[in-house]
C-alpha positions in Angstrom: 11.7 3.9 -7.1 12.0 6.4 -10.0 11.2 9.8 -8.8 10.0 12.3 -11.3 9.2 15.6 -9.6 7.1 17.9 -11.6 9.0 21.1 -12.3 9.0 24.0 -14.7 12.4 23.9 -16.4 13.6 27.1 -18.2 15.1 26.8 -21.6 15.1 23.0 -21.6 17.5 23.0 -18.6 16.5 21.1 -15.4 16.0 24.0 -12.9 15.1 21.8 -10.0 16.9 23.1 -6.9 19.2 20.5 -5.3 17.6 21.0 -1.9 14.2 20.0 -3.4 15.9 16.9 -4.9 17.2 16.1 -1.5 13.8 16.5 0.1 12.2 14.2 -2.6 14.9 11.6 -2.1 14.1 11.6 1.7 10.4 11.0 1.0 11.2 7.8 -0.9 13.6 6.7 1.9 10.8 6.8 4.5 10.1 3.7 6.5 6.6 2.5 5.9 4.7 -0.5 7.3 4.6 -3.6 5.0 0.8 -3.2 4.6 1.5 -0.1 2.6 2.3 -0.3 -1.1 3.7 3.1 -2.2 4.9 4.5 -5.5 5.5 7.9 -7.2 2.6 9.6 -9.0 2.3 12.7 -11.2 2.2 15.8 -9.1 0.2 19.0 -9.8 2.1 21.4 -11.9 0.2 24.7 -11.4 0.2 25.0 -7.6 3.9 25.6 -7.2 7.0 25.8 -9.3 8.2 22.4 -8.0 6.2 19.4 -6.8 6.5 15.7 -6.2 4.0 13.2 -5.0 3.5 9.7 -3.7 0.4 7.5 -3.7 -0.3 4.5 -1.4 -2.7 1.6 -0.9 -3.2 -0.1 2.4 -3.8 -3.9 2.1 -4.8 -6.4 4.8 -5.4 -10.1 4.2 -5.5 -9.5 0.4 -8.0 -6.7 0.6 -7.5 -3.0 -0.1 -8.7 -1.1 3.1 -7.4 2.4 2.5 -5.5 4.7 0.1 -4.0 8.1 0.1 -1.4 10.4 -1.4 1.1 13.0 -0.2 2.4 15.9 -2.2 5.4 18.1 -1.6 5.2 21.6 -3.0 8.1 24.0 -3.2 8.2 27.7 -4.1 11.7 29.1 -3.7 10.2 32.6 -3.5 8.1 31.7 -0.6 4.3 31.6 -0.2 2.5 33.8 2.4 -0.4 31.3 2.6 2.1 28.6 3.6 4.2 30.7 5.9 7.2 29.2 4.2 8.5 27.9 0.9 7.6 24.2 1.3 4.1 22.7 1.9 2.9 19.1 2.4 -0.5 18.2 1.1 -2.0 14.9 2.2 -5.1 12.8 1.5 -6.3 9.7 3.3 -9.4 7.5 2.6 -10.4 4.4 4.5 -13.4 2.2 4.8 -15.0 2.4 8.3 -18.0 0.7 10.0 -21.3 2.2 9.0 -22.2 2.8 12.7 -19.2 5.1 13.1 -20.6 7.7 10.7 -23.0 9.1 13.3 -20.3 9.4 16.0 -20.0 13.1 16.7 -16.4 12.7 17.8 -15.2 10.9 14.6 -14.0 14.0 12.8 -12.0 15.4 15.7 -10.5 12.0 16.3 -9.5 11.7 12.7 -7.7 15.0 12.9 -6.0 13.9 16.1 -4.7 10.8 14.3 -2.8 13.1 11.9 -1.4 15.5 14.5 -0.4 12.7 16.9 1.3 10.8 14.1 3.3 13.9 13.1 4.4 14.4 16.8 5.2 10.7 17.3 7.5 10.7 14.3 9.2 13.9 15.2 7.9 15.8 12.1 8.2 19.5 13.0 5.6 21.6 11.3 3.3 24.7 11.6 0.3 26.2 9.9 -1.6 23.0 9.6 -5.2 23.0 8.2 -7.6 20.5 6.8 -10.9 18.7 6.7 -12.3 15.4 7.9 -15.3 14.1 5.9 -17.6 11.1 6.7 -19.4 9.6 3.7 -22.2 7.0 4.0 -23.7 5.1 1.1 -27.0 3.3 1.2 -28.7 1.4 -1.7 -32.3 1.4 -2.8 -34.7 -0.2 -5.3 -33.0 -2.9 -7.4 -29.9 -2.5 -5.3 -31.6 -2.6 -1.9 -29.9 -5.9 -1.0 -26.5 -4.2 -1.2 -25.0 -3.5 2.2 -24.4 0.0 3.3 -20.8 1.3 3.2 -19.0 4.2 4.9 -15.7 6.0 4.3 -13.6 8.5 6.2 -11.6 11.0 4.2 -8.9 13.2 5.7 -7.5 16.1 3.7 -4.7 18.1 5.3 -1.8 20.4 4.6 1.0 21.7 6.7 4.3 23.6 6.4 7.2 21.3 7.3 10.0 23.0 9.3 12.8 22.0 6.9 15.5 24.0 5.2 18.7 25.9 6.3 17.0 26.9 9.6 16.0 23.4 10.6 17.0 22.8 14.2 18.9 19.5 13.8 19.7 16.6 11.5 19.3 16.6 7.7 17.8 20.1 7.0 15.7 18.7 4.1 14.6 15.4 5.6 10.9 14.8 4.8 11.0 11.2 6.0 9.3 11.8 9.3 6.4 13.6 7.5 5.9 10.7 5.1 6.1 8.2 7.9 3.5 10.1 9.8 1.2 10.1 6.7 1.8 6.3 6.5 0.7 5.9 10.1 -2.4 8.0 9.5 -3.3 5.7 6.6 -3.0 2.6 8.7 -4.8 4.0 11.7 -7.7 5.2 9.6 -7.9 1.8 8.0 -8.2 0.2 11.4 -4.8 -1.6 11.6 -3.4 -2.0 15.1 -0.3 0.0 16.0 3.1 -1.6 15.6 4.2 -3.1 18.9 6.7 -1.1 20.9 10.3 -2.3 20.1 9.4 -3.6 16.6 11.5 -1.8 13.9 9.7 -0.9 10.7 11.9 -1.6 7.7 11.9 0.6 4.5 9.0 -0.6 2.4 9.8 -1.6 -1.2 6.5 -3.2 -2.2 5.2 -1.3 -5.2 8.4 0.8 -5.6 10.6 0.8 -8.6 14.2 1.2 -7.3 15.9 4.3 -6.0 16.9 7.2 -8.2 16.1 10.7 -9.1 
């Protein structure tokens, strides 16, 4: 995959910090389920000096059942709102049964899917925040015969515990965070969990070869 992190170079010189490049490379090396088609996408340029983003679609039996994106932000000067100098911002959308929209526990369960995925994949983090939204659509008049639909949307951000002070392993490894996001996409879309003992190989569907 060709990675093009959005940065603000000075004087025409690429000012991207090498540690940010390492973090972006680790994002693209994450192991995702084969149902996920993932590729790079343009990242927002005004939120932080450096940013990179991935988008993904979840497909089952030839149908798109979910989608999402994850963005890595980096401000070398630090950001008080993040309580750090890196921030992950994630979005997930999936179709759900219309009956589930009225379930009062759905929102808290959706948030638990994210936090449990981060824990399961060993993604250390702090300062998490976000929203879970249920959207139901019903048709009337000339479209009254159209069946109702419902979607679940999860928007979240958290500060990954990466950098020189990371406790162990690669100090700029974002792989576990991306893998947790991938698991969130699949769980929200209703896919069953991967059986214990089955190894998930790196996903290459929708990617365009490694590189920076």
